[in-house]
PyMOL Python script that loads the backbone (N, CA, C, O; Angstrom):
from pymol import cmd

cmd.read_pdbstr("""\
ATOM      1  N   MET A   1      -5.915  -0.613  62.367  1.00  0.00           N
ATOM      2  CA  MET A   1      -4.523  -0.338  62.080  1.00  0.00           C
ATOM      3  C   MET A   1      -4.313   1.173  62.055  1.00  0.00           C
ATOM      4  O   MET A   1      -5.073   1.897  61.412  1.00  0.00           O
ATOM      5  N   THR A   2      -3.303   1.641  62.739  1.00  0.00           N
ATOM      6  CA  THR A   2      -3.024   3.067  62.770  1.00  0.00           C
ATOM      7  C   THR A   2      -2.204   3.466  61.552  1.00  0.00           C
ATOM      8  O   THR A   2      -1.404   2.684  61.037  1.00  0.00           O
ATOM      9  N   ARG A   3      -2.409   4.652  61.119  1.00  0.00           N
ATOM     10  CA  ARG A   3      -1.679   5.158  59.962  1.00  0.00           C
ATOM     11  C   ARG A   3      -0.431   5.889  60.423  1.00  0.00           C
ATOM     12  O   ARG A   3      -0.419   6.538  61.469  1.00  0.00           O
ATOM     13  N   ILE A   4       0.612   5.771  59.627  1.00  0.00           N
ATOM     14  CA  ILE A   4       1.888   6.406  59.953  1.00  0.00           C
ATOM     15  C   ILE A   4       1.836   7.903  59.657  1.00  0.00           C
ATOM     16  O   ILE A   4       2.447   8.704  60.363  1.00  0.00           O
ATOM     17  N   TYR A   5       1.120   8.263  58.633  1.00  0.00           N
ATOM     18  CA  TYR A   5       1.023   9.660  58.235  1.00  0.00           C
ATOM     19  C   TYR A   5      -0.419   9.949  57.819  1.00  0.00           C
ATOM     20  O   TYR A   5      -1.144   9.037  57.423  1.00  0.00           O
ATOM     21  N   PRO A   6      -0.828  11.187  57.905  1.00  0.00           N
ATOM     22  CA  PRO A   6      -2.197  11.527  57.509  1.00  0.00           C
ATOM     23  C   PRO A   6      -2.322  11.610  55.984  1.00  0.00           C
ATOM     24  O   PRO A   6      -1.844  12.565  55.373  1.00  0.00           O
ATOM     25  N   ARG A   7      -2.950  10.631  55.386  1.00  0.00           N
ATOM     26  CA  ARG A   7      -3.074  10.565  53.931  1.00  0.00           C
ATOM     27  C   ARG A   7      -3.840  11.758  53.377  1.00  0.00           C
ATOM     28  O   ARG A   7      -3.502  12.281  52.316  1.00  0.00           O
ATOM     29  N   LYS A   8      -4.859  12.180  54.090  1.00  0.00           N
ATOM     30  CA  LYS A   8      -5.676  13.286  53.626  1.00  0.00           C
ATOM     31  C   LYS A   8      -4.841  14.565  53.473  1.00  0.00           C
ATOM     32  O   LYS A   8      -4.991  15.309  52.504  1.00  0.00           O
ATOM     33  N   THR A   9      -3.967  14.799  54.443  1.00  0.00           N
ATOM     34  CA  THR A   9      -3.115  15.986  54.410  1.00  0.00           C
ATOM     35  C   THR A   9      -2.154  15.928  53.231  1.00  0.00           C
ATOM     36  O   THR A   9      -1.972  16.918  52.522  1.00  0.00           O
ATOM     37  N   LEU A  10      -1.545  14.775  53.024  1.00  0.00           N
ATOM     38  CA  LEU A  10      -0.608  14.631  51.916  1.00  0.00           C
ATOM     39  C   LEU A  10      -1.313  14.825  50.576  1.00  0.00           C
ATOM     40  O   LEU A  10      -0.777  15.481  49.683  1.00  0.00           O
ATOM     41  N   ARG A  11      -2.491  14.267  50.434  1.00  0.00           N
ATOM     42  CA  ARG A  11      -3.252  14.441  49.185  1.00  0.00           C
ATOM     43  C   ARG A  11      -3.591  15.913  48.964  1.00  0.00           C
ATOM     44  O   ARG A  11      -3.537  16.397  47.834  1.00  0.00           O
ATOM     45  N   ARG A  12      -3.938  16.623  50.026  1.00  0.00           N
ATOM     46  CA  ARG A  12      -4.233  18.057  49.913  1.00  0.00           C
ATOM     47  C   ARG A  12      -3.003  18.840  49.488  1.00  0.00           C
ATOM     48  O   ARG A  12      -3.099  19.759  48.675  1.00  0.00           O
ATOM     49  N   ILE A  13      -1.844  18.482  50.034  1.00  0.00           N
ATOM     50  CA  ILE A  13      -0.605  19.177  49.678  1.00  0.00           C
ATOM     51  C   ILE A  13      -0.280  18.958  48.203  1.00  0.00           C
ATOM     52  O   ILE A  13       0.080  19.899  47.495  1.00  0.00           O
ATOM     53  N   ILE A  14      -0.407  17.719  47.746  1.00  0.00           N
ATOM     54  CA  ILE A  14      -0.128  17.423  46.344  1.00  0.00           C
ATOM     55  C   ILE A  14      -1.099  18.167  45.441  1.00  0.00           C
ATOM     56  O   ILE A  14      -0.690  18.735  44.429  1.00  0.00           O
ATOM     57  N   GLN A  15      -2.371  18.172  45.792  1.00  0.00           N
ATOM     58  CA  GLN A  15      -3.368  18.878  44.983  1.00  0.00           C
ATOM     59  C   GLN A  15      -3.133  20.389  44.975  1.00  0.00           C
ATOM     60  O   GLN A  15      -3.414  21.052  43.977  1.00  0.00           O
ATOM     61  N   ALA A  16      -2.623  20.935  46.072  1.00  0.00           N
ATOM     62  CA  ALA A  16      -2.359  22.371  46.128  1.00  0.00           C
ATOM     63  C   ALA A  16      -1.225  22.752  45.184  1.00  0.00           C
ATOM     64  O   ALA A  16      -1.244  23.831  44.593  1.00  0.00           O
ATOM     65  N   HIS A  17      -0.239  21.872  45.041  1.00  0.00           N
ATOM     66  CA  HIS A  17       0.893  22.170  44.166  1.00  0.00           C
ATOM     67  C   HIS A  17       0.585  21.885  42.699  1.00  0.00           C
ATOM     68  O   HIS A  17       1.074  22.584  41.812  1.00  0.00           O
ATOM     69  N   GLU A  18      -0.205  20.886  42.453  1.00  0.00           N
ATOM     70  CA  GLU A  18      -0.567  20.516  41.083  1.00  0.00           C
ATOM     71  C   GLU A  18      -2.082  20.329  40.983  1.00  0.00           C
ATOM     72  O   GLU A  18      -2.565  19.197  40.991  1.00  0.00           O
ATOM     73  N   PRO A  19      -2.833  21.422  40.888  1.00  0.00           N
ATOM     74  CA  PRO A  19      -4.299  21.302  40.907  1.00  0.00           C
ATOM     75  C   PRO A  19      -4.876  20.601  39.674  1.00  0.00           C
ATOM     76  O   PRO A  19      -5.997  20.096  39.736  1.00  0.00           O
ATOM     77  N   THR A  20      -4.150  20.557  38.568  1.00  0.00           N
ATOM     78  CA  THR A  20      -4.674  19.920  37.366  1.00  0.00           C
ATOM     79  C   THR A  20      -4.486  18.411  37.363  1.00  0.00           C
ATOM     80  O   THR A  20      -5.125  17.712  36.577  1.00  0.00           O
ATOM     81  N   PHE A  21      -3.614  17.897  38.236  1.00  0.00           N
ATOM     82  CA  PHE A  21      -3.384  16.453  38.300  1.00  0.00           C
ATOM     83  C   PHE A  21      -4.504  15.770  39.066  1.00  0.00           C
ATOM     84  O   PHE A  21      -5.015  16.290  40.057  1.00  0.00           O
ATOM     85  N   LYS A  22      -4.866  14.607  38.587  1.00  0.00           N
ATOM     86  CA  LYS A  22      -5.812  13.774  39.328  1.00  0.00           C
ATOM     87  C   LYS A  22      -5.023  12.588  39.859  1.00  0.00           C
ATOM     88  O   LYS A  22      -4.372  11.873  39.097  1.00  0.00           O
ATOM     89  N   LEU A  23      -5.084  12.386  41.157  1.00  0.00           N
ATOM     90  CA  LEU A  23      -4.323  11.316  41.785  1.00  0.00           C
ATOM     91  C   LEU A  23      -5.079  10.007  41.744  1.00  0.00           C
ATOM     92  O   LEU A  23      -6.293   9.960  41.942  1.00  0.00           O
ATOM     93  N   SER A  24      -4.334   8.941  41.483  1.00  0.00           N
ATOM     94  CA  SER A  24      -4.951   7.625  41.586  1.00  0.00           C
ATOM     95  C   SER A  24      -5.136   7.285  43.061  1.00  0.00           C
ATOM     96  O   SER A  24      -4.755   8.055  43.943  1.00  0.00           O
ATOM     97  N   ARG A  25      -5.705   6.164  43.302  1.00  0.00           N
ATOM     98  CA  ARG A  25      -6.097   5.807  44.661  1.00  0.00           C
ATOM     99  C   ARG A  25      -4.920   5.751  45.640  1.00  0.00           C
ATOM    100  O   ARG A  25      -5.039   6.233  46.766  1.00  0.00           O
ATOM    101  N   ASN A  26      -3.796   5.175  45.234  1.00  0.00           N
ATOM    102  CA  ASN A  26      -2.660   5.003  46.135  1.00  0.00           C
ATOM    103  C   ASN A  26      -1.431   5.830  45.739  1.00  0.00           C
ATOM    104  O   ASN A  26      -0.314   5.509  46.144  1.00  0.00           O
ATOM    105  N   ALA A  27      -1.629   6.869  44.966  1.00  0.00           N
ATOM    106  CA  ALA A  27      -0.501   7.686  44.534  1.00  0.00           C
ATOM    107  C   ALA A  27       0.176   8.388  45.709  1.00  0.00           C
ATOM    108  O   ALA A  27       1.393   8.571  45.708  1.00  0.00           O
ATOM    109  N   ASP A  28      -0.595   8.774  46.693  1.00  0.00           N
ATOM    110  CA  ASP A  28      -0.010   9.458  47.849  1.00  0.00           C
ATOM    111  C   ASP A  28       0.918   8.524  48.628  1.00  0.00           C
ATOM    112  O   ASP A  28       1.902   8.980  49.211  1.00  0.00           O
ATOM    113  N   ILE A  29       0.619   7.246  48.645  1.00  0.00           N
ATOM    114  CA  ILE A  29       1.493   6.288  49.326  1.00  0.00           C
ATOM    115  C   ILE A  29       2.836   6.212  48.618  1.00  0.00           C
ATOM    116  O   ILE A  29       3.882   6.171  49.266  1.00  0.00           O
ATOM    117  N   LYS A  30       2.810   6.192  47.294  1.00  0.00           N
ATOM    118  CA  LYS A  30       4.050   6.143  46.523  1.00  0.00           C
ATOM    119  C   LYS A  30       4.879   7.411  46.747  1.00  0.00           C
ATOM    120  O   LYS A  30       6.099   7.337  46.899  1.00  0.00           O
ATOM    121  N   VAL A  31       4.231   8.552  46.766  1.00  0.00           N
ATOM    122  CA  VAL A  31       4.940   9.811  47.019  1.00  0.00           C
ATOM    123  C   VAL A  31       5.589   9.783  48.398  1.00  0.00           C
ATOM    124  O   VAL A  31       6.730  10.215  48.561  1.00  0.00           O
ATOM    125  N   TYR A  32       4.870   9.280  49.379  1.00  0.00           N
ATOM    126  CA  TYR A  32       5.391   9.214  50.740  1.00  0.00           C
ATOM    127  C   TYR A  32       6.594   8.275  50.833  1.00  0.00           C
ATOM    128  O   TYR A  32       7.587   8.598  51.486  1.00  0.00           O
ATOM    129  N   VAL A  33       6.506   7.123  50.186  1.00  0.00           N
ATOM    130  CA  VAL A  33       7.622   6.162  50.213  1.00  0.00           C
ATOM    131  C   VAL A  33       8.851   6.744  49.510  1.00  0.00           C
ATOM    132  O   VAL A  33       9.972   6.587  49.994  1.00  0.00           O
ATOM    133  N   LEU A  34       8.650   7.406  48.384  1.00  0.00           N
ATOM    134  CA  LEU A  34       9.775   8.030  47.684  1.00  0.00           C
ATOM    135  C   LEU A  34      10.414   9.130  48.531  1.00  0.00           C
ATOM    136  O   LEU A  34      11.633   9.296  48.520  1.00  0.00           O
ATOM    137  N   TYR A  35       9.600   9.870  49.255  1.00  0.00           N
ATOM    138  CA  TYR A  35      10.110  10.907  50.156  1.00  0.00           C
ATOM    139  C   TYR A  35      10.963  10.287  51.265  1.00  0.00           C
ATOM    140  O   TYR A  35      12.026  10.810  51.600  1.00  0.00           O
ATOM    141  N   LEU A  36      10.497   9.178  51.828  1.00  0.00           N
ATOM    142  CA  LEU A  36      11.267   8.500  52.869  1.00  0.00           C
ATOM    143  C   LEU A  36      12.587   7.955  52.333  1.00  0.00           C
ATOM    144  O   LEU A  36      13.611   8.015  53.014  1.00  0.00           O
ATOM    145  N   MET A  37      12.561   7.426  51.119  1.00  0.00           N
ATOM    146  CA  MET A  37      13.798   6.923  50.509  1.00  0.00           C
ATOM    147  C   MET A  37      14.787   8.063  50.260  1.00  0.00           C
ATOM    148  O   MET A  37      15.994   7.896  50.433  1.00  0.00           O
ATOM    149  N   PHE A  38      14.269   9.212  49.856  1.00  0.00           N
ATOM    150  CA  PHE A  38      15.100  10.397  49.647  1.00  0.00           C
ATOM    151  C   PHE A  38      15.771  10.807  50.954  1.00  0.00           C
ATOM    152  O   PHE A  38      16.973  11.069  50.979  1.00  0.00           O
ATOM    153  N   LEU A  39      15.001  10.865  52.035  1.00  0.00           N
ATOM    154  CA  LEU A  39      15.560  11.232  53.334  1.00  0.00           C
ATOM    155  C   LEU A  39      16.594  10.209  53.809  1.00  0.00           C
ATOM    156  O   LEU A  39      17.611  10.572  54.401  1.00  0.00           O
ATOM    157  N   GLN A  40      16.330   8.948  53.548  1.00  0.00           N
ATOM    158  CA  GLN A  40      17.264   7.891  53.941  1.00  0.00           C
ATOM    159  C   GLN A  40      18.591   8.034  53.207  1.00  0.00           C
ATOM    160  O   GLN A  40      19.651   7.819  53.795  1.00  0.00           O
ATOM    161  N   ARG A  41      18.540   8.393  51.936  1.00  0.00           N
ATOM    162  CA  ARG A  41      19.792   8.583  51.186  1.00  0.00           C
ATOM    163  C   ARG A  41      20.558   9.803  51.680  1.00  0.00           C
ATOM    164  O   ARG A  41      21.788   9.789  51.713  1.00  0.00           O
ATOM    165  N   ILE A  42      19.850  10.850  52.060  1.00  0.00           N
ATOM    166  CA  ILE A  42      20.531  12.030  52.603  1.00  0.00           C
ATOM    167  C   ILE A  42      21.237  11.677  53.905  1.00  0.00           C
ATOM    168  O   ILE A  42      22.379  12.082  54.123  1.00  0.00           O
ATOM    169  N   VAL A  43      20.569  10.931  54.765  1.00  0.00           N
ATOM    170  CA  VAL A  43      21.167  10.547  56.052  1.00  0.00           C
ATOM    171  C   VAL A  43      22.383   9.651  55.832  1.00  0.00           C
ATOM    172  O   VAL A  43      23.402   9.815  56.503  1.00  0.00           O
ATOM    173  N   ALA A  44      22.285   8.717  54.911  1.00  0.00           N
ATOM    174  CA  ALA A  44      23.414   7.827  54.640  1.00  0.00           C
ATOM    175  C   ALA A  44      24.606   8.603  54.090  1.00  0.00           C
ATOM    176  O   ALA A  44      25.746   8.358  54.484  1.00  0.00           O
ATOM    177  N   GLU A  45      24.344   9.528  53.191  1.00  0.00           N
ATOM    178  CA  GLU A  45      25.433  10.327  52.612  1.00  0.00           C
ATOM    179  C   GLU A  45      26.026  11.274  53.654  1.00  0.00           C
ATOM    180  O   GLU A  45      27.239  11.477  53.680  1.00  0.00           O
ATOM    181  N   ALA A  46      25.197  11.847  54.500  1.00  0.00           N
ATOM    182  CA  ALA A  46      25.702  12.714  55.566  1.00  0.00           C
ATOM    183  C   ALA A  46      26.566  11.914  56.536  1.00  0.00           C
ATOM    184  O   ALA A  46      27.565  12.424  57.041  1.00  0.00           O
ATOM    185  N   SER A  47      26.196  10.694  56.792  1.00  0.00           N
ATOM    186  CA  SER A  47      26.997   9.826  57.649  1.00  0.00           C
ATOM    187  C   SER A  47      28.356   9.556  57.015  1.00  0.00           C
ATOM    188  O   SER A  47      29.378   9.569  57.702  1.00  0.00           O
ATOM    189  N   ARG A  48      28.371   9.310  55.703  1.00  0.00           N
ATOM    190  CA  ARG A  48      29.654   9.114  55.000  1.00  0.00           C
ATOM    191  C   ARG A  48      30.516  10.366  55.069  1.00  0.00           C
ATOM    192  O   ARG A  48      31.730  10.284  55.257  1.00  0.00           O
ATOM    193  N   GLN A  49      29.884  11.522  54.916  1.00  0.00           N
ATOM    194  CA  GLN A  49      30.626  12.783  54.993  1.00  0.00           C
ATOM    195  C   GLN A  49      31.254  12.957  56.376  1.00  0.00           C
ATOM    196  O   GLN A  49      32.400  13.393  56.491  1.00  0.00           O
ATOM    197  N   ALA A  50      30.512  12.618  57.409  1.00  0.00           N
ATOM    198  CA  ALA A  50      31.029  12.736  58.775  1.00  0.00           C
ATOM    199  C   ALA A  50      32.182  11.765  58.997  1.00  0.00           C
ATOM    200  O   ALA A  50      33.166  12.122  59.645  1.00  0.00           O
ATOM    201  N   GLN A  51      32.082  10.554  58.476  1.00  0.00           N
ATOM    202  CA  GLN A  51      33.164   9.585  58.623  1.00  0.00           C
ATOM    203  C   GLN A  51      34.406  10.015  57.879  1.00  0.00           C
ATOM    204  O   GLN A  51      35.522   9.798  58.351  1.00  0.00           O
ATOM    205  N   MET A  52      34.224  10.628  56.708  1.00  0.00           N
ATOM    206  CA  MET A  52      35.385  11.106  55.950  1.00  0.00           C
ATOM    207  C   MET A  52      36.127  12.201  56.705  1.00  0.00           C
ATOM    208  O   MET A  52      37.353  12.290  56.626  1.00  0.00           O
ATOM    209  N   ASN A  53      35.394  13.029  57.434  1.00  0.00           N
ATOM    210  CA  ASN A  53      35.999  14.104  58.219  1.00  0.00           C
ATOM    211  C   ASN A  53      36.401  13.646  59.614  1.00  0.00           C
ATOM    212  O   ASN A  53      36.883  14.438  60.425  1.00  0.00           O
ATOM    213  N   ARG A  54      36.196  12.347  59.888  1.00  0.00           N
ATOM    214  CA  ARG A  54      36.515  11.756  61.193  1.00  0.00           C
ATOM    215  C   ARG A  54      35.747  12.424  62.333  1.00  0.00           C
ATOM    216  O   ARG A  54      36.267  12.618  63.432  1.00  0.00           O
ATOM    217  N   ASP A  55      34.493  12.769  62.035  1.00  0.00           N
ATOM    218  CA  ASP A  55      33.607  13.320  63.059  1.00  0.00           C
ATOM    219  C   ASP A  55      32.696  12.209  63.560  1.00  0.00           C
ATOM    220  O   ASP A  55      32.272  11.350  62.788  1.00  0.00           O
ATOM    221  N   SER A  56      32.403  12.229  64.832  1.00  0.00           N
ATOM    222  CA  SER A  56      31.514  11.197  65.377  1.00  0.00           C
ATOM    223  C   SER A  56      30.046  11.619  65.338  1.00  0.00           C
ATOM    224  O   SER A  56      29.156  10.794  65.543  1.00  0.00           O
ATOM    225  N   ILE A  57      29.795  12.897  65.077  1.00  0.00           N
ATOM    226  CA  ILE A  57      28.427  13.428  65.054  1.00  0.00           C
ATOM    227  C   ILE A  57      28.161  14.043  63.681  1.00  0.00           C
ATOM    228  O   ILE A  57      29.012  14.741  63.129  1.00  0.00           O
ATOM    229  N   ILE A  58      26.978  13.779  63.137  1.00  0.00           N
ATOM    230  CA  ILE A  58      26.587  14.396  61.872  1.00  0.00           C
ATOM    231  C   ILE A  58      26.191  15.839  62.152  1.00  0.00           C
ATOM    232  O   ILE A  58      25.306  16.108  62.964  1.00  0.00           O
ATOM    233  N   GLN A  59      26.855  16.755  61.473  1.00  0.00           N
ATOM    234  CA  GLN A  59      26.579  18.174  61.673  1.00  0.00           C
ATOM    235  C   GLN A  59      25.857  18.733  60.455  1.00  0.00           C
ATOM    236  O   GLN A  59      25.704  18.050  59.443  1.00  0.00           O
ATOM    237  N   SER A  60      25.419  19.973  60.563  1.00  0.00           N
ATOM    238  CA  SER A  60      24.634  20.570  59.481  1.00  0.00           C
ATOM    239  C   SER A  60      25.447  20.700  58.195  1.00  0.00           C
ATOM    240  O   SER A  60      24.884  20.607  57.105  1.00  0.00           O
ATOM    241  N   ARG A  61      26.736  20.910  58.299  1.00  0.00           N
ATOM    242  CA  ARG A  61      27.566  21.014  57.086  1.00  0.00           C
ATOM    243  C   ARG A  61      27.620  19.680  56.355  1.00  0.00           C
ATOM    244  O   ARG A  61      27.690  19.655  55.126  1.00  0.00           O
ATOM    245  N   HIS A  62      27.589  18.578  57.083  1.00  0.00           N
ATOM    246  CA  HIS A  62      27.565  17.273  56.446  1.00  0.00           C
ATOM    247  C   HIS A  62      26.250  17.062  55.693  1.00  0.00           C
ATOM    248  O   HIS A  62      26.228  16.527  54.585  1.00  0.00           O
ATOM    249  N   VAL A  63      25.173  17.491  56.315  1.00  0.00           N
ATOM    250  CA  VAL A  63      23.859  17.341  55.681  1.00  0.00           C
ATOM    251  C   VAL A  63      23.764  18.232  54.445  1.00  0.00           C
ATOM    252  O   VAL A  63      23.183  17.828  53.438  1.00  0.00           O
ATOM    253  N   THR A  64      24.325  19.431  54.509  1.00  0.00           N
ATOM    254  CA  THR A  64      24.298  20.335  53.365  1.00  0.00           C
ATOM    255  C   THR A  64      25.052  19.740  52.185  1.00  0.00           C
ATOM    256  O   THR A  64      24.565  19.774  51.055  1.00  0.00           O
ATOM    257  N   ARG A  65      26.235  19.197  52.439  1.00  0.00           N
ATOM    258  CA  ARG A  65      27.003  18.555  51.367  1.00  0.00           C
ATOM    259  C   ARG A  65      26.268  17.348  50.820  1.00  0.00           C
ATOM    260  O   ARG A  65      26.216  17.137  49.608  1.00  0.00           O
ATOM    261  N   ALA A  66      25.707  16.566  51.706  1.00  0.00           N
ATOM    262  CA  ALA A  66      24.970  15.366  51.289  1.00  0.00           C
ATOM    263  C   ALA A  66      23.756  15.746  50.454  1.00  0.00           C
ATOM    264  O   ALA A  66      23.450  15.082  49.464  1.00  0.00           O
ATOM    265  N   LEU A  67      23.070  16.800  50.843  1.00  0.00           N
ATOM    266  CA  LEU A  67      21.887  17.241  50.117  1.00  0.00           C
ATOM    267  C   LEU A  67      22.244  17.622  48.686  1.00  0.00           C
ATOM    268  O   LEU A  67      21.523  17.271  47.752  1.00  0.00           O
ATOM    269  N   LYS A  68      23.347  18.333  48.510  1.00  0.00           N
ATOM    270  CA  LYS A  68      23.782  18.715  47.160  1.00  0.00           C
ATOM    271  C   LYS A  68      24.061  17.480  46.312  1.00  0.00           C
ATOM    272  O   LYS A  68      23.673  17.427  45.144  1.00  0.00           O
ATOM    273  N   MET A  69      24.725  16.497  46.888  1.00  0.00           N
ATOM    274  CA  MET A  69      25.063  15.292  46.138  1.00  0.00           C
ATOM    275  C   MET A  69      23.820  14.480  45.789  1.00  0.00           C
ATOM    276  O   MET A  69      23.682  14.008  44.661  1.00  0.00           O
ATOM    277  N   VAL A  70      22.929  14.317  46.738  1.00  0.00           N
ATOM    278  CA  VAL A  70      21.734  13.513  46.517  1.00  0.00           C
ATOM    279  C   VAL A  70      20.795  14.205  45.514  1.00  0.00           C
ATOM    280  O   VAL A  70      20.189  13.540  44.675  1.00  0.00           O
ATOM    281  N   LEU A  71      20.678  15.513  45.599  1.00  0.00           N
ATOM    282  CA  LEU A  71      19.830  16.229  44.651  1.00  0.00           C
ATOM    283  C   LEU A  71      20.352  16.089  43.231  1.00  0.00           C
ATOM    284  O   LEU A  71      19.559  16.001  42.293  1.00  0.00           O
ATOM    285  N   GLN A  72      21.655  16.068  43.051  1.00  0.00           N
ATOM    286  CA  GLN A  72      22.225  15.865  41.718  1.00  0.00           C
ATOM    287  C   GLN A  72      21.875  14.465  41.204  1.00  0.00           C
ATOM    288  O   GLN A  72      21.618  14.292  40.012  1.00  0.00           O
ATOM    289  N   GLN A  73      21.863  13.477  42.085  1.00  0.00           N
ATOM    290  CA  GLN A  73      21.508  12.127  41.681  1.00  0.00           C
ATOM    291  C   GLN A  73      20.028  12.012  41.323  1.00  0.00           C
ATOM    292  O   GLN A  73      19.664  11.245  40.432  1.00  0.00           O
ATOM    293  N   PHE A  74      19.181  12.764  42.006  1.00  0.00           N
ATOM    294  CA  PHE A  74      17.737  12.661  41.790  1.00  0.00           C
ATOM    295  C   PHE A  74      17.245  13.504  40.627  1.00  0.00           C
ATOM    296  O   PHE A  74      16.087  13.379  40.230  1.00  0.00           O
ATOM    297  N   LYS A  75      18.099  14.365  40.068  1.00  0.00           N
ATOM    298  CA  LYS A  75      17.646  15.197  38.954  1.00  0.00           C
ATOM    299  C   LYS A  75      17.297  14.348  37.744  1.00  0.00           C
ATOM    300  O   LYS A  75      16.393  14.698  36.984  1.00  0.00           O
ATOM    301  N   GLY A  76      17.990  13.250  37.556  1.00  0.00           N
ATOM    302  CA  GLY A  76      17.671  12.286  36.496  1.00  0.00           C
ATOM    303  C   GLY A  76      17.787  12.895  35.177  1.00  0.00           C
ATOM    304  O   GLY A  76      17.555  12.230  34.168  1.00  0.00           O
TER     305      GLY A  76
END
""", "prot")
cmd.dss("prot")
cmd.show_as("cartoon", "prot")
cmd.util.cbc("prot")
cmd.orient("prot")
């Protein structure tokens, strides 16, 4: 079975940012899935922004607005 992303690289990135944390066996998979869900919400919100402006193409300004809104939701 082929892997969608290089797990070793992701684990190295996480360890570089938080060297004191010890990752469980599948923690990198959870981080990757949460990252994909985050990107999916940004795309959905950018699409809504484009529809509100009656644009047929998602532009960078739509993504910027969507990013601000989604980040506020994820601050928790």
